VEXGUVO-661563 format. One line per 8 residues: their letters; for each residue x, z negated, y of N, C-alpha, C. Coordinates in pm, whole numbers, plus 32768, in hexadecimal, padded with zeros to 4 digits. Each point is the difference from the previous one (the first is absolute). Layout:
VEXGUVO-661563
A	X Z Y X Z Y X Z Y ~ ...
This chain:
VEXGUVO-661563
MWRLDMIA	8052 8000 7F87 7FAE 8000 8079 8056 8000 807E ~ 8066 7FA7 8000 8054 7FF6 8077 807A 8057 7FF1 ~ 8009 8065 8056 8073 805A 7FFF 802C 8016 8090 ~ 8080 7FE6 801B 8032 8013 8087 8038 808D 800E ~ 7FEB 803C 8074 8030 8087 801A 8093 7FFA 8027 ~ 8056 7FE6 7F9D 808E 7FEE 8019 8052 804A 7F97 ~ 7FDA 807A 7FE3 8047 804B 7F99 8094 800C 8023 ~ 801F 8012 8080 808C 800A 8029 803A 7F78 8024
ALTIMAAS	7FB5 7F93 7FE6 802C 7F77 801C 8018 7FE8 8093 ~ 7FBF 804F 8055 800C 7FEA 808F 7FA2 7F90 802A ~ 8036 7F9F 8043 7FB2 7F8E 802B 801E 7FE1 8091 ~ 7FA9 7FB5 803C 8019 7FD3 8088 8015 7F69 7FFB ~ 806D 7FD3 8038 8029 7F76 7FF3 7FFD 7FBA 8088 ~ 7FCF 7F84 8000 8005 7FB1 807A 808B 7FC4 800D ~ 8034 7FFF 807B 8083 7FC5 8017 7FFC 7F6A 7FEB ~ 7F8F 7FC1 8022 7FE8 7F73 7FE5 806F 7FA5 8032
FASLAQSQ	8026 8011 807E 8068 7FAB 8038 7FD6 7F6D 7FFA ~ 7F84 7FE3 8023 7FD2 7F74 7FFE 8001 7FCA 7F72 ~ 7FD2 8051 7FA1 7FFA 7FD1 7F76 808B 7FEB 7FC7 ~ 805F 8056 8025 8088 7FEF 7FD0 803B 7F7E 8034 ~ 7FDC 7FDD 8079 8035 7F86 803B 7FCF 7F85 7FB7 ~ 7F89 8006 7FC4 7FCB 7F8C 7FBA 7FFE 8013 7F6A ~ 804C 8064 7FCE 8000 8020 7F71 801E 7F86 7FAB ~ 7FB4 7FF3 7F93 8013 7F90 7FA5 804B 802B 7F83
ETERPSVG	8030 8078 8000 8045 8033 7F8A 808D 7FC9 7FFB ~ 8028 7FC4 7F8D 8089 7FD5 7FEE 8037 804C 7F87 ~ 8024 7FB9 7F97 8030 8042 7F88 7F8E 8008 7F9B ~ 7F95 803C 8029 7F8A 8007 7FAB 8013 806A 7F94 ~ 7FD8 7FE4 7F84 800B 8065 7F96 7FA7 8078 801E ~ 8020 8071 7FBF 7FAC 8076 8010 7F7A 7FE9 7FBD ~ 7F99 8044 8033 7F79 7FEE 7FCB 7FF2 8043 7F79 ~ 8036 807B 7FF6 7FEF 804C 7F84 8085 8020 7FBF
GVSSPQGA	8014 8081 7FE4 8079 802B 7FBE 8074 8011 8060 ~ 8065 804A 7FD4 807A 800D 804E 7FE9 804C 8082 ~ 7F98 8055 8005 7FE4 804E 8079 7FA7 7FB6 8062 ~ 7FD1 7F8B 7FDB 7FA7 7FB4 8057 804F 7FBB 806E ~ 7FDD 8015 807F 804C 7FC4 806D 7FF3 7F69 8000 ~ 806C 7FBD 8028 7FFC 7F70 800E 7FA4 7FDC 8075 ~ 7FB0 7F9A 7FEF 7FA7 7FD5 806C 7F7C 804A 8005 ~ 7FE3 8058 7F9D 7F82 804A 8000 7F8A 7F9F 7FF6
MIFYYASG	7F8F 8026 803B 7F8C 7FA8 8008 7FCA 7FDB 7F77 ~ 7FDC 7F7F 7FF3 7FC1 7FCE 7F87 7F78 7FC4 8025 ~ 7FAE 7FEA 7F9A 7F7A 7FC8 8011 7FEE 7F91 7F9B ~ 7FC8 7F90 802C 7FE7 7F93 7FA2 7F88 7FAD 802E ~ 7FCA 7FB3 7FA2 7F87 7FB1 8016 8026 7F72 8029 ~ 7FCD 7FD4 8072 8020 7F7B 8033 7F81 7FB2 801C ~ 8009 7F7D 7FF7 7F8E 7FAB 8020 8031 7F7E 803F ~ 7FAA 7FC5 8052 8024 7F84 8043 7F85 7FAA 8016
RDGACGPN	800C 7FA7 8060 7F8F 7FA7 801E 7F8C 8051 803B ~ 7F8A 7FC4 8003 7F8D 8043 803A 801B 801C 8095 ~ 7FE7 807A 8028 801B 8028 808A 808E 8032 8017 ~ 804F 800B 7F97 808B 802A 8010 800C 808E 8038 ~ 7F9E 8055 7FE1 8006 808A 802F 7F86 8024 8055 ~ 7FC2 7F99 803C 7F8D 8017 8054 7F8B 7FAB 7FD2 ~ 7F90 8005 8046 7F8A 7FB1 7FDA 7FD4 801E 7F71 ~ 7FF1 7F96 7FB0 7FD3 800C 7F75 805A 805C 7FAD
CSEWIATE	807E 8002 8021 805F 8058 7FBA 8078 7FAE 7FCE ~ 801A 8009 7F80 8072 7FB7 7FC6 8055 8058 7FA5 ~ 7FDE 807F 7FF2 804A 805C 7FA9 8019 8082 804A ~ 8073 803B 7FE8 8020 807D 8044 8067 8051 7FB2 ~ 800B 807F 8025 8068 8058 7FCA 8071 8002 8066 ~ 8073 7FD2 7FD6 8075 7FFD 8058 804F 8082 7FF0 ~ 802B 8038 8070 8059 8075 7FFD 807D 7FDD 804E ~ 8071 8031 7FD0 807B 7FEB 804C 806A 8066 7FD8
GVVEWDTF	8046 8032 8065 806B 805D 7FE5 7FF4 8081 804F ~ 8052 8060 7FDB 8007 8081 8043 7F9F 8062 7FBD ~ 7FB3 8049 8050 7FA6 8066 7FCA 8053 807C 7FDF ~ 8016 8016 7F7F 8050 8070 7FD0 7FA7 8071 7FCD ~ 803E 806C 7FD6 7FB5 8078 7FD8 7FA3 7FE7 7F8A ~ 8020 7F9B 7FAA 7FB0 7FE8 7F89 7FB0 7F7F 8006 ~ 7FF8 7FC0 8075 7FBD 7F7E 800A 7F6D 8008 7FDA ~ 7FBE 806F 801F 7F71 800C 7FE0 7FE8 7FF6 7F6A
KRLLAFMA	8060 802B 7FAE 7FF0 7FF7 7F6F 7FFB 7F6E 7FD4 ~ 8052 7FAB 803F 8000 7F72 7FDD 7F7E 7FBD 8029 ~ 7FC9 8029 8075 7F80 7FC6 8028 7F90 802B 7FA2 ~ 7FFE 807D 7FD9 7F9A 802F 7FA2 800A 7FB4 7F7B ~ 807A 7FEC 7FCF 8013 7FB8 7F83 7FD3 7F6E 800F ~ 8020 7FC3 8072 7FD7 7F76 8018 7F68 7FF6 8003 ~ 7FBE 805A 8047 7F6F 7FFA 800D 7FBC 8019 7F79 ~ 803C 8051 7FAB 7FC8 8018 7F7B 7FFF 7F80 7FAE
RFGDRKVP	8069 7FAE 8010 8007 7F7F 7FB9 7FA9 7F97 8044 ~ 7FF5 8007 8084 7FBD 7F98 804E 7F69 8006 7FF3 ~ 7FCA 8075 7FEA 7F6F 800E 7FEF 7FB6 800D 8083 ~ 7F83 7FD6 8000 7FA7 8017 8071 7FF2 7F87 805C ~ 8058 7F9F 7FF6 7FF5 7F8A 8057 8015 8028 8092 ~ 7FAE 7FC7 8057 8007 8020 808E 804B 7F91 804A ~ 8081 8013 800B 8052 7FA1 804C 804F 804F 8068 ~ 8028 7FC2 806E 8048 804C 8067 808F 8023 7FD7
VVLNDWGA	8034 8065 8042 808C 8028 7FF1 804D 7FC8 8078 ~ 806C 7FB7 7FE4 8053 7FC8 806B 8081 8050 8005 ~ 8015 8047 806E 806D 8060 800C 807F 7FC1 8039 ~ 8070 8024 7FC5 8083 7FD8 8034 8063 806E 7FDE ~ 8008 8064 8056 805D 806E 7FE7 807B 7FF1 8058 ~ 806C 803C 7FD4 8078 8001 8055 8052 807D 7FE1 ~ 8061 801A 8055 8058 8072 7FEC 7FC2 8084 802B ~ 8048 806C 7FE5 7FD2 8086 8024 7F9F 8031 7F97
GNLNVATT	7F7E 7FFD 8020 7F9A 801F 7F9D 7FCB 808D 800A ~ 7FC2 802C 7F94 7FC9 8086 7FF4 7F70 8000 8034 ~ 7FE8 8047 806F 7F7C 8000 803E 7F97 8046 7FAB ~ 8027 806C 7FBC 7FA1 8046 7FAA 7FCC 7FA4 7F93 ~ 805A 7FB6 7FC2 7FD8 7FA3 7F96 7FAF 7F8D 803B ~ 8021 7FD6 807A 7FB4 7F95 8040 7F6C 8026 800A ~ 7FE3 807D 8023 7F74 802A 8009 7FBF 8003 7F76 ~ 804C 8022 7F9A 7FC9 7FFF 7F78 7FE0 7F70 7FD5
LGKIIRDH	8057 7FA2 8022 7FE5 7F74 7FE2 7F7F 7FD3 8045 ~ 7FF0 8029 807F 7F88 7FDE 804A 7F83 8037 7FBD ~ 8009 807A 7FD0 7F8C 803D 7FBC 7FDE 7FB7 7F7F ~ 8065 7FD5 7FB6 7FE7 7FB6 7F85 7FBC 7F7A 8020 ~ 802F 7FBD 8067 7FC3 7F82 802A 7F6F 8016 8028 ~ 7FE5 806A 804B 7F77 801D 802A 7FA8 8023 7F86 ~ 8034 804F 7FA5 7FB2 8026 7F8B 7FD8 7F87 7FAB ~ 8051 7F97 8005 7FE1 7F86 7FB4 7FB0 7F9C 8053
GLDATVGT	7FE0 8025 807C 7FAC 7FAB 8053 8040 7F7D 8029 ~ 8084 8002 8019 8049 7F85 801E 801A 7FF0 8096 ~ 8004 7F84 802D 8027 7FE1 8089 8099 7FFD 8009 ~ 8034 8002 807B 8091 8000 8011 8027 7FAD 807A ~ 8072 7FBE 7FF5 803B 7FB7 806F 8097 8004 7FF0 ~ 8047 7FBB 8059 8092 8004 7FFF 8037 7F72 8000 ~ 8065 7FE7 7FAF 803E 7F7C 7FFB 8067 7FFC 7F91 ~ 804B 7F94 7FFA 8066 7FED 7F9A 7FCE 7F9D 7F98
TIVTECVG	7FFD 8029 7F83 7FD6 7FA7 7F94 8076 7FAB 7FD2 ~ 7FEF 7F7D 8006 8067 7FA2 7FD6 7FD7 7FC5 7F7A ~ 8047 8025 7F97 7FE1 7FD1 7F79 8040 7F78 7FE9 ~ 7FB1 7FA0 7FD3 802F 7F76 7FEF 8079 7FF9 7FA4 ~ 7FFA 8044 7F8E 806E 7FF9 7F9F 807F 8046 802F ~ 7FF4 804F 806C 8076 8046 8032 8052 7FAA 8060 ~ 7FC6 7F93 8030 8048 7FA9 805C 8076 7FC1 7FB6 ~ 8078 801F 802E 8079 7FCD 7FC0 8032 8053 7F8C
ATEAACFA	7FB4 8066 7FD8 8029 8055 7F90 8058 8072 8031 ~ 804B 803D 7FA6 8050 8074 8024 7FA5 8077 801A ~ 8034 8064 8046 7FB2 8079 8018 7FD8 8043 7F7E ~ 805C 8003 7F9F 7FE2 8040 7F80 7F93 7FB5 7FB5 ~ 8005 7F7B 8000 7F9B 7FAF 7FBB 7F78 800F 8044 ~ 7FFF 8000 8084 7F84 8011 804B 7FC5 808A 7FE6 ~ 8054 8064 7FFF 7FD2 8089 7FE8 7FC2 800C 7F75 ~ 803E 7FC0 7F9E 7FCB 8003 7F77 7F77 7FBE 7FF9
LKRSGKPL	7FED 7F94 804A 7F7E 7FBF 8006 7F96 805E 8036 ~ 8021 8043 806E 7FA1 8059 8040 7FE1 807A 7FAA ~ 805A 8023 7FA8 7FEB 8072 7FA7 7FC4 7FD7 7F7A ~ 7FE6 7F7E 7FED 7FD2 7FCF 7F7F 7F6E 8023 7FE3 ~ 7FB2 8018 8067 7F73 801F 7FED 7FA5 7F87 7FFE ~ 8039 7F89 8003 7FAB 7F88 7FFE 7FDB 7FD7 808E ~ 7F8D 7FBC 8012 7FDB 7FD0 8086 8067 7F9C 8033 ~ 8022 800A 807F 8067 7FAA 803A 7FC5 7FAA 806F
DARINSSS	801C 7F7E 7FFA 7FD6 7FA6 806A 8051 8022 807D ~ 7FBB 800F 8072 8045 8030 8078 7FB4 7FDA 807E ~ 803D 801A 806F 7FBF 7FF4 8082 802A 807A 8053 ~ 7FB9 8016 806F 801E 8072 8057 8039 7FCD 8083 ~ 8073 8033 8025 803C 7FE2 8082 7FD8 8070 8061 ~ 7FAD 7FDE 8061 7FCE 8063 805F 8046 7FF8 8086 ~ 806D 7FB6 8008 8049 7FF5 807E 8068 806F 8009 ~ 801D 802A 8078 8067 8067 8019 7FE8 807F 7FAF
VWCDIVCL	7F82 802B 7FFA 7FDC 8077 7FB3 801E 807E 8051 ~ 8048 805D 7FC1 801A 8085 803A 7FBA 8066 7FA8 ~ 7FBF 8060 803E 7FBD 806C 7FB6 802E 8085 803C ~ 804E 804C 7FB4 8030 8081 8031 7F9C 806C 7FDC ~ 8024 807D 8016 7FA1 806C 7FE9 7FDE 800F 7F6C ~ 805F 7FE3 7FA7 7FE4 8003 7F70 7F96 7F97 7FDF ~ 8018 7F86 8030 7F9F 7F93 7FEF 7F78 8025 8038 ~ 8000 803C 8076 7F82 8023 8044 7FB1 8067 7FB0
LILAGGVH	8044 8062 7FC8 7FBB 8066 7FB2 7FC3 7FC5 7F81 ~ 8046 7FA2 7FC0 7FC7 7FBF 7F8A 7F8B 7FA8 8029 ~ 8014 7FB2 806A 7F98 7FA5 8031 7F7E 804B 801D ~ 800B 807B 8031 7F8A 804F 8023 7FA3 8014 7F89 ~ 8037 7FF8 7F86 7FAD 8012 7F8A 7FA5 7F8C 7FE0 ~ 801A 7F8C 8039 7FAD 7F8C 7FE5 7F71 8012 8030 ~ 7FA1 7FD3 7FB0 7F73 8007 802A 7FED 7FAA 807C ~ 8034 7F87 7FFB 8009 7FA9 8075 8094 7FE7 801A
RTLPPDAK	8029 800B 807C 808D 7FF6 8023 8013 7F8F 8065 ~ 805F 7FA8 7FE7 801C 7F93 805C 8096 7FF5 8017 ~ 8022 7FC2 8070 808C 7FE5 8022 8008 7F74 803B ~ 806E 7FB9 7FE7 8013 7F80 8043 8002 8015 8098 ~ 7FD1 7F9F 804E 7FF6 8011 8092 8084 8022 8043 ~ 8070 7FCC 7FC9 8082 8018 8040 804F 806F 7FBC ~ 7FBC 8050 7FAD 8046 806F 7FBE 8031 8066 8065 ~ 8068 8048 7FDA 8037 806C 8054 7FF8 8082 7FB1
IIIDPTHI	7FBD 8065 803D 7FFB 8086 7FC5 8063 8058 804A ~ 805E 8039 7FB7 8069 8052 803C 7FF7 808E 7FC9 ~ 7FF7 8062 805A 8002 808D 7FD8 808F 8032 800E ~ 8040 8019 7F90 808C 802B 7FFE 800C 8099 8002 ~ 8076 8032 8022 8019 8090 7FEF 7FFB 8024 7F6A ~ 7FE3 807B 7FE3 7FFF 802E 7F75 805B 8079 7FF3 ~ 8026 801C 7F86 804F 8079 7FE8 7FE2 8035 7F75 ~ 8019 8080 7FEE 7FE6 8043 7F81 807A 7FF5 7FA7
TNRLAPNV	7FEB 7FDF 7F81 806E 7FFF 7FA0 7FD4 8048 7F81 ~ 8061 8029 7FB3 7FE8 8039 7F7C 8057 7FB2 7F9F ~ 7FC3 7FB6 7FA7 804D 7FA8 7FA9 8056 804E 7F9B ~ 7FE3 8081 7FED 804E 8051 7FA3 806B 8053 8046 ~ 7FEB 801B 8080 8061 804F 804D 8004 7FC5 808E ~ 8072 7FCD 802C 8005 7FB3 807C 7FED 804F 8080 ~ 801D 8080 7FFF 7FFD 804E 807B 7F7B 804B 8010 ~ 7FB7 7FDA 8067 7F83 8044 8022 8012 803C 808C
SRERQEGL	7FEC 8083 800D 8017 8041 8080 7FA3 7FC9 806C ~ 802C 800B 807D 7FB0 7FCF 8070 7F79 8049 8004 ~ 8003 8083 7FEA 7F83 804D 8002 7FA0 7FD0 7F95 ~ 8037 7FE7 7F88 7FAD 7FD0 7F92 7FCB 7F74 8020 ~ 8054 7FAB 803B 7FD4 7F79 8025 7F8C 8005 8062 ~ 800B 8056 8066 7F96 8008 8064 7F7D 8031 7FC2 ~ 800B 8061 7FA6 7F88 8032 7FBE 7FBE 7F95 7FAA ~ 8052 7FB3 7FB8 7FCA 7F98 7FAB 7FC7 7F8C 8050
QTQYGGQF	8040 7FDF 8071 7FCA 7F96 8056 7F72 8024 802B ~ 7FEF 807F 8026 7F7A 802D 8029 7F9E 7FFA 7F8C ~ 802C 802F 7F8C 7FAA 8000 7F89 7FD7 7F73 7FDA ~ 8062 7FA6 7FF7 7FE2 7F77 7FD9 7FAF 7FB9 806B ~ 801B 8020 8080 7FB2 7FC4 806B 7F6C 801D 7FF0 ~ 7FE0 807B 7FDB 7F75 8025 7FE9 7FC4 7FB3 7F8B ~ 8050 7FEE 7F97 7FD0 7FB5 7F8C 7FE7 7F6E 8023 ~ 8059 7FC5 8051 7FEF 7F74 8027 7F85 7FED 8059
RLYLKQMG	7FE8 8061 8058 7F89 7FF8 8056 7F81 8000 7FAB ~ 7FFB 8059 7F9E 7F8B 8008 7FAA 7FEF 7F7F 7FB1 ~ 806E 7FCC 7FC9 7FFB 7F84 7FB3 7FCC 7F8D 8054 ~ 8036 7FEE 8078 7FD6 7F91 8055 7F6D 800D 8026 ~ 7FD5 8079 801F 7F74 8016 8021 7FA6 7FDB 7F8B ~ 8027 8026 7F87 7FB2 7FE0 7F89 7FFA 7F69 7FE8 ~ 806B 7FB8 8027 8006 7F70 7FEC 7FBC 7FB2 8071 ~ 7FD2 8046 8069 7FC0 7FBD 8070 8060 7FCD 8068
VSPEIVDS	8078 8039 8005 8067 7FDA 8061 8019 8077 805C ~ 801A 7FE5 807E 8012 806D 8060 807D 8052 7FE2 ~ 7FF4 8085 7FFA 8074 8057 7FED 8060 7FFE 8077 ~ 7FD8 7FBE 806D 8057 7FF5 8075 8088 7FC3 7FDC ~ 8003 7FB4 7F95 807D 7FC2 7FD4 806A 8069 7FE2 ~ 7FD5 8074 7FCE 805E 806A 7FDE 8046 8034 807E ~ 7FBC 7FFD 8073 8040 802A 807D 8079 7FA9 801D ~ 7FF3 7F7D 7FE5 8071 7FA5 8015 8071 801E 7F9E
IDRNSQSG	7FDC 8020 7F84 8066 8025 7F9E 804E 807B 802F ~ 7FB7 8064 802F 8040 807D 802D 805B 7FE6 8078 ~ 7FCF 7FB4 8062 8051 7FE4 8077 8080 7FB5 7FDB ~ 7FF4 7F9E 7FA9 8075 7FB0 7FDC 8061 804D 7FA9 ~ 7FCD 805E 7FB1 8059 8054 7FAF 8054 805A 8059 ~ 7FC7 802C 8070 8049 8055 805E 8062 7FB1 8055 ~ 7FD7 7F86 8027 8054 7FB0 805A 8063 7FA7 7FB7 ~ 7FE4 7FE3 7F80 8055 7FA5 7FB6 7FE8 7F6E 8021
RSTPLLRD	7F93 7FE4 8044 7FE1 7F77 8028 7F98 7FC0 7FA5 ~ 7FFE 7F7A 8002 7F98 7FB4 7FBE 7FA9 7FBF 806A ~ 7F7C 8004 7FED 7FA6 7FC5 8063 7F9A 7FA7 7FB9 ~ 7FD6 7F93 8042 7F9C 7FA7 7FC5 7F72 802E 801F ~ 7FA4 7FDC 7FAA 7F72 800E 801E 7FCD 7F76 802A ~ 7FC8 7FF7 8077 7FD3 7F80 8034 7F84 7FD1 7FB6 ~ 7FEA 7F7F 8003 7F90 7FC5 7FB8 7F7A 803B 802E ~ 7FF5 8021 8080 7F83 803B 8032 7FE3 8087 7FBE
DWLRLGIV	806B 8040 7FD0 7FEE 8083 7FC0 7FCC 7FF5 7F71 ~ 8011 7F8C 7FC2 7FDF 7FF4 7F72 7F6F 8021 7FE4 ~ 7FA8 7FC4 804E 7F71 8018 7FEB 7FD6 8089 8035 ~ 8039 8027 8074 7FDE 8081 803C 8021 8074 7FA1 ~ 8071 7FF6 7FBB 802B 806B 7FA7 7FC8 7FF0 7F73 ~ 7FBA 7F93 7FE7 7FC7 7FEB 7F7C 8063 7FCD 7F99 ~ 8073 7FCB 802E 8065 7FCD 7FA3 7FCB 7F85 7FB9 ~ 7FBE 7FA8 804A 7FB9 7F91 7FC1 7F6C 8023 7FFE
AGPTP	7FBB 7FD0 7F9B 7F75 8026 7FEC 7F9E 7FA4 8047 ~ 8033 7FA1 804C 7FAB 7FA2 8049 8056 7FAE 805C ~ 7FC6 7FA3 804B 804E 7FAF 805C 8070 7FB5 7FBB ~ 8075 8004 803C 8073 7FB9 7FC9 7FF6 7F6C 8023 ~ 801B 7FA7 7F9D 7FF6 7F70 801C 805B 7FD8 8074
C-alpha cells in the first residue's frame, strides 16, 4: 500500500540545525542490518501515570531518532503489532531528516486515527543504564514505564510534517517550531546537479502543499521552506501562527 516515489533514491533533507544542536544520539546501535544508519528513528510503547500524556491519557507511542529513507517501514511494522489501540504519538526527531518519509509517517498516523504531540519520552529503566542497554529495552517490544518531558521542546520541519498527520495536534506552550533550510540528496549518488535540485524542490514543494492541505494545515508553511532553502537561514514560527496555520488543532494550553 505504501510506496514512496523514490526510484532514484532522491530525497529532500532538512538541515535541522536546531535538532542537531539538541541531538540525543551517542553510540547508539544500528536499528537494523549493516546498512541501517546509526540513530535511525525507532518506535516503542510507553505508559505512565494517569494524565502523563494529556487528560485521561497514560499510554502512548514514543518515537525518537532520525527520519531515514526506510523509517516508514518500521512504523508500519510497529502498527501491525500494536493493533487498533487509539493512543497518541509523541514525537522526538533529531538530525537531518527525510521530508518525503516524514509525510508518509504523517499519513500512516492519520490512517490509524491517532493524535500527535511533541516531547521526550524518559523511560524509567533507562535512568542510569548504558545507551546500549536502554536501546535494547526500547527495542524489546514490551510496554515501558515512562514519563514525557515537555520542556525545551524543538520541532523542526520534519517534526512538523509528521505532527500534521495527527487527528488532534498539540504542542507544549513553550515549544519552538523552527523552519530550517532544506537540500536535495541522493543516498546512492552524492552529486545532484543544481538544475535537477531546483526541479525537485519545485516538485516536492507541490507534494508538501497537497499533503498539508489534506491534513488540514495551511500550505503557507511551504513558502517558508522555500524561502529558507534559498537564503540558508532558519526561522521560527511564532506561537500566534500555530492556530492560524492549523498546526495545532485547537487552543494551545
